[in-house]
ROSE-4610 file (N, C-alpha, C; in Angstrom, 1 decimal, always signed):
// ROSE-4610
residu = [X/X/X/X/X/X/X/X/X/X/X/X/X/X/X/X/X/X/X/X/X/X/X/X/X/X/X/X/X/X/X/X/X/X/X/X/X/X/X/X/X/X/X/X/X/X/X/X/X/X/X/X/X/X/X/X/X/X/X/X/X/X/X/X/X/X/X/X/X/X/X/X/X/X/X/X/X/X/X/X/X/X/X/X/X/X/X/X/X/X/X/X/X/X/X/X/X/X/X/X/X/X/X/X/X/X/X/X/X/X/X/X/X/X/X/X/X/X/X/X/X/X/X/X/X/X/X/X/X/X/X/X/X/X/X/X/X/X/X/X/X/X/X/X/X/X/X/X/X/X/X/X/X/X/X/X/X/X/X/X/X/X/X/X/X/X/X/X/X/X/X/X/X/X/X/X/X/X/X/X/X/X/X/X/X/X/X/X/X/X/X/X/X/X/X/X/X/X/X/X/X/X/X/X/X/X/X/X/X/X/X/X/X/X/X/X/X/X/X/X/X/X/X/X/X/X/X/X/X/X/X/X/X/X/X/X/X/X/X/X/X/X/X/X/X/X/X/X/X/X/X/X/X/X/X/X/X/X/X/X/X/X/X/X/X/X/X/X/X/X/X/X/X/X/X/X/X/X/X/X/X/X/X/X/X/X/X/X/X/X/X/X/X/X/X/X/X/X/X/X/X/X/X/X/X/X/X/X/X/X/X/X/X/X/X/X/X/X/X/X/X]
num = [1/1/1/2/2/2/3/3/3/4/4/4/5/5/5/6/6/6/7/7/7/8/8/8/9/9/9/10/10/10/11/11/11/12/12/12/13/13/13/14/14/14/15/15/15/16/16/16/17/17/17/18/18/18/19/19/19/20/20/20/21/21/21/22/22/22/23/23/23/24/24/24/25/25/25/26/26/26/27/27/27/28/28/28/29/29/29/30/30/30/31/31/31/32/32/32/33/33/33/34/34/34/35/35/35/36/36/36/37/37/37/38/38/38/39/39/39/40/40/40/41/41/41/42/42/42/43/43/43/44/44/44/45/45/45/46/46/46/47/47/47/48/48/48/49/49/49/50/50/50/51/51/51/52/52/52/53/53/53/54/54/54/55/55/55/56/56/56/57/57/57/58/58/58/59/59/59/60/60/60/61/61/61/62/62/62/63/63/63/64/64/64/65/65/65/66/66/66/67/67/67/68/68/68/69/69/69/70/70/70/71/71/71/72/72/72/73/73/73/74/74/74/75/75/75/76/76/76/77/77/77/78/78/78/79/79/79/80/80/80/81/81/81/82/82/82/83/83/83/84/84/84/85/85/85/86/86/86/87/87/87/88/88/88/89/89/89/90/90/90/91/91/91/92/92/92/93/93/93/94/94/94/95/95/95/96/96/96/97/97/97/98/98/98/99/99/99/100/100/100/101/101/101/102/102/102/103/103/103/104/104/104/105/105/105/106/106/106/107/107/107]
x = [+0.8/+0.0/+0.9/+0.5/+1.2/+0.6/+1.4/+1.0/+1.0/+0.0/+0.0/+0.7/+1.6/+2.5/+2.3/+2.0/+1.9/+2.8/+3.6/+4.5/+4.5/+5.0/+5.1/+6.5/+7.0/+8.3/+8.0/+9.0/+8.8/+9.9/+9.5/+10.5/+10.6/+11.8/+12.0/+11.3/+10.4/+9.5/+10.3/+11.5/+12.2/+12.9/+12.8/+13.4/+12.3/+11.1/+10.0/+10.2/+10.4/+10.5/+11.7/+12.8/+13.9/+13.7/+13.0/+12.7/+11.8/+10.8/+9.9/+10.7/+11.5/+12.3/+13.2/+13.8/+14.7/+13.9/+12.6/+11.8/+11.2/+11.5/+11.2/+12.2/+13.3/+14.4/+15.1/+14.3/+14.9/+15.8/+17.0/+17.9/+17.3/+17.5/+17.0/+17.4/+18.7/+19.2/+18.5/+18.1/+17.4/+16.0/+15.3/+14.0/+14.1/+15.1/+15.3/+15.5/+16.3/+16.6/+15.3/+14.5/+13.2/+12.3/+12.2/+11.4/+12.0/+13.3/+13.9/+13.9/+13.7/+13.7/+12.3/+11.2/+9.9/+9.0/+9.4/+8.6/+7.7/+6.4/+5.4/+4.4/+3.9/+2.8/+3.3/+4.5/+5.1/+4.8/+4.3/+3.9/+4.3/+4.6/+4.9/+3.9/+3.4/+2.5/+3.0/+3.0/+3.6/+2.7/+2.5/+1.7/+2.6/+1.9/+2.7/+3.5/+3.2/+3.9/+5.1/+5.3/+6.4/+6.0/+4.8/+4.4/+4.4/+5.2/+5.4/+4.7/+3.8/+3.1/+3.6/+4.1/+4.6/+3.6/+3.4/+2.6/+3.2/+3.2/+3.7/+3.1/+3.2/+2.7/+3.9/+4.1/+5.2/+4.9/+5.5/+5.3/+5.8/+6.9/+7.6/+8.4/+7.8/+8.4/+9.8/+10.1/+11.4/+12.4/+12.0/+12.9/+13.1/+12.1/+12.2/+13.2/+13.1/+14.0/+15.4/+15.6/+16.9/+17.5/+16.7/+17.2/+17.7/+17.0/+17.5/+18.7/+18.8/+19.9/+21.2/+21.1/+22.3/+22.7/+22.0/+22.4/+23.2/+24.3/+25.1/+24.3/+23.4/+22.6/+21.8/+21.2/+20.4/+21.2/+22.4/+23.3/+23.6/+23.9/+24.2/+23.0/+21.8/+20.6/+20.2/+20.3/+19.9/+20.8/+22.1/+23.0/+22.7/+22.4/+22.0/+20.7/+19.8/+18.4/+18.4/+19.4/+19.4/+19.1/+19.6/+19.4/+18.0/+17.1/+15.7/+14.8/+15.3/+14.4/+14.7/+13.7/+13.8/+14.4/+15.4/+16.1/+17.2/+17.4/+18.3/+19.8/+20.0/+21.4/+21.8/+20.8/+21.1/+20.7/+19.7/+19.2/+18.7/+19.1/+18.6/+17.1/+16.5/+15.0/+14.6/+15.3/+14.8/+15.0/+15.8/+15.9/+14.8/+14.1/+13.0/+11.6/+11.5/+10.2/+9.7/+8.5/+7.8/+6.4/+6.0/+4.6/+3.5/+2.5/+1.3/+0.4/-0.4/-1.3/-2.5/-2.8/-4.0/-5.2/-6.2/-7.4/-8.6/-8.5/-9.7/-9.1/-9.8/-9.5/-10.7/-11.1/-12.3/-11.8/-12.1/-11.6/-12.7]
y = [-1.2/+0.0/+1.2/+2.2/+3.5/+4.6/+5.4/+6.6/+7.7/+8.6/+9.8/+10.9/+11.5/+12.6/+13.9/+14.9/+16.3/+17.2/+18.0/+19.0/+20.3/+21.3/+22.6/+23.1/+23.9/+24.6/+26.0/+26.8/+28.2/+28.4/+28.6/+29.0/+30.5/+30.9/+32.4/+32.9/+33.9/+34.4/+34.9/+35.5/+36.0/+34.9/+33.6/+32.5/+31.5/+31.9/+31.0/+30.4/+31.3/+30.9/+29.9/+30.2/+29.3/+28.0/+28.0/+26.8/+25.9/+26.5/+25.7/+25.1/+25.9/+25.4/+24.3/+24.3/+23.2/+21.9/+22.0/+20.8/+20.3/+21.0/+20.4/+19.4/+19.4/+18.5/+17.9/+17.2/+16.6/+15.4/+15.3/+14.3/+12.9/+12.1/+10.7/+9.9/+10.1/+9.3/+9.8/+11.0/+11.5/+10.9/+10.8/+10.2/+8.7/+8.1/+6.6/+6.4/+7.3/+7.2/+7.4/+8.3/+8.6/+7.3/+6.7/+5.5/+4.4/+4.2/+3.1/+3.2/+4.4/+4.6/+4.8/+4.5/+4.4/+5.7/+6.6/+7.8/+7.4/+7.4/+7.1/+8.2/+8.4/+9.4/+10.8/+11.1/+12.3/+13.5/+14.5/+15.7/+17.0/+18.0/+19.3/+20.4/+21.2/+22.3/+23.6/+24.6/+25.9/+27.0/+27.8/+29.0/+30.2/+31.3/+32.4/+33.2/+33.0/+33.7/+32.8/+31.6/+30.7/+29.6/+29.5/+28.4/+27.1/+26.1/+24.9/+23.8/+23.0/+21.9/+20.7/+19.7/+18.5/+17.4/+16.4/+15.2/+14.0/+12.9/+11.6/+10.5/+9.3/+8.1/+7.2/+6.7/+5.8/+4.9/+3.7/+2.8/+3.4/+4.2/+4.7/+5.9/+7.1/+8.4/+8.5/+8.2/+8.3/+7.4/+6.2/+5.4/+5.9/+6.5/+7.1/+8.3/+9.1/+10.3/+9.8/+8.8/+8.2/+7.6/+6.9/+6.3/+7.3/+8.4/+9.5/+10.2/+10.4/+11.0/+10.3/+8.9/+8.1/+8.1/+8.7/+8.7/+10.0/+9.7/+10.8/+11.8/+11.2/+12.1/+13.0/+12.6/+13.5/+14.6/+14.3/+15.3/+16.4/+16.0/+16.9/+17.7/+17.1/+17.8/+18.8/+18.4/+19.3/+20.5/+20.3/+21.4/+22.4/+21.9/+22.8/+23.5/+22.9/+23.4/+24.3/+24.3/+25.0/+26.5/+27.1/+28.6/+29.0/+28.1/+28.4/+28.5/+28.0/+27.9/+29.0/+29.5/+30.3/+29.4/+29.9/+29.1/+28.2/+28.3/+27.4/+27.6/+28.7/+29.0/+28.1/+27.7/+26.9/+25.4/+25.1/+23.8/+23.5/+22.3/+21.9/+21.6/+21.7/+21.5/+20.2/+19.1/+17.8/+17.7/+18.6/+18.6/+19.5/+20.2/+21.1/+20.5/+19.3/+18.6/+18.1/+18.7/+18.2/+17.9/+16.6/+16.3/+17.0/+17.4/+18.0/+16.9/+17.2/+16.2/+16.1/+14.9/+14.6/+14.6/+15.5/+15.6/+15.0/+14.8/+14.2/+13.6/+12.5/+11.8/+11.1/+11.4/+10.8/+9.6/+8.4/+7.3/+6.5]
z = [+0.0/+0.0/+0.0/-0.8/-0.9/+0.0/+0.6/+1.3/+0.3/+0.4/-0.4/+0.4/-0.2/+0.4/-0.4/+0.4/-0.2/+0.6/+0.0/+0.6/-0.1/+0.6/-0.1/+0.1/-0.9/-0.9/-1.5/-1.3/-1.9/-2.9/-4.2/-5.2/-5.2/-5.4/-5.5/-6.7/-6.5/-7.6/-8.8/-8.6/-9.8/-10.6/-10.1/-10.9/-11.4/-11.3/-11.7/-13.1/-14.1/-15.5/-15.7/-15.1/-15.2/-14.5/-13.3/-12.6/-13.5/-14.1/-14.9/-16.1/-16.7/-17.8/-17.5/-16.3/-15.8/-15.7/-15.4/-15.2/-16.5/-17.6/-18.9/-19.4/-18.7/-19.2/-17.9/-17.1/-15.9/-16.4/-15.9/-16.3/-16.3/-17.3/-17.3/-16.1/-15.7/-14.6/-13.3/-13.2/-12.0/-12.0/-13.2/-13.2/-12.9/-13.4/-13.0/-11.5/-10.9/-9.5/-8.7/-9.1/-8.4/-8.4/-9.6/-9.7/-8.9/-9.0/-8.3/-6.8/-6.2/-4.8/-4.2/-5.1/-4.5/-4.7/-5.6/-5.9/-7.0/-6.7/-7.8/-7.9/-9.1/-9.3/-8.8/-9.0/-8.5/-9.4/-8.8/-9.6/-8.8/-9.5/-8.9/-9.5/-8.7/-9.1/-8.6/-9.5/-9.1/-9.3/-8.2/-8.3/-8.7/-9.2/-9.8/-8.7/-7.4/-6.4/-5.8/-6.5/-6.1/-5.2/-4.8/-3.9/-4.8/-4.4/-5.0/-4.2/-4.8/-4.1/-4.8/-4.0/-4.5/-4.0/-4.9/-4.5/-5.0/-4.2/-4.6/-3.8/-4.3/-3.6/-3.4/-2.3/-1.9/-0.8/-0.8/+0.4/+1.7/+1.6/+2.8/+2.4/+2.9/+2.5/+3.0/+4.2/+4.8/+4.0/+3.7/+2.9/+1.5/+0.9/-0.4/-0.4/+0.7/+0.8/+1.0/+1.9/+2.2/+0.9/+0.2/-1.1/-2.0/-2.2/-3.0/-2.5/-1.2/-0.5/-0.8/-0.9/-1.1/-2.6/-3.5/-4.9/-5.3/-6.0/-6.5/-7.4/-8.2/-9.2/-8.4/-7.2/-6.4/-5.8/-5.4/-4.8/-5.8/-7.1/-8.1/-8.5/-8.6/-9.0/-7.9/-6.6/-5.5/-5.4/-5.7/-5.7/-6.8/-8.0/-9.1/-8.8/-8.1/-7.9/-6.7/-5.8/-4.6/-4.7/-5.8/-5.9/-6.2/-6.6/-6.9/-5.7/-4.5/-3.4/-2.3/-1.7/-0.5/+0.5/+1.2/+2.2/+1.6/+0.3/-0.4/+0.0/+0.6/+1.0/+2.2/+3.0/+4.2/+4.1/+3.3/+3.2/+1.8/+1.3/-0.1/+0.0/-1.2/-1.2/-0.6/-0.9/-0.4/+1.1/+1.7/+3.2/+3.8/+3.0/+3.5/+3.3/+2.7/+2.5/+3.8/+4.1/+5.3/+4.9/+5.0/+4.5/+5.3/+4.5/+5.1/+5.7/+6.6/+7.2/+6.2/+5.9/+5.0/+5.9/+5.6/+6.4/+5.7/+4.4/+3.7/+2.4/+2.1/+0.8/+0.3/-0.9/-1.5/-2.3/-1.9/-2.7/-3.4]
């Protein structure tokens, strides 16, 4: 059984266009690593003020995060993406992911 995970991050508004452009060409090895470490049905949604909402399904979110943290491709991707996020000077985006509490689900 998969858990549904939703999280928010803040993209720097002045870098929205560049952030979206970067996600039009996510590295194939990054996509493969996400799949191999349990990230399923993963989507990102971006509001024009920089609010980023992420959604994924995974058997174990902590294990999925740890699996990615152990991958060199993730380290390289996170370092390149750091500049896009508020707080990126101190913490990478994947270190800022905190799941929101699910309060309703229509199944």
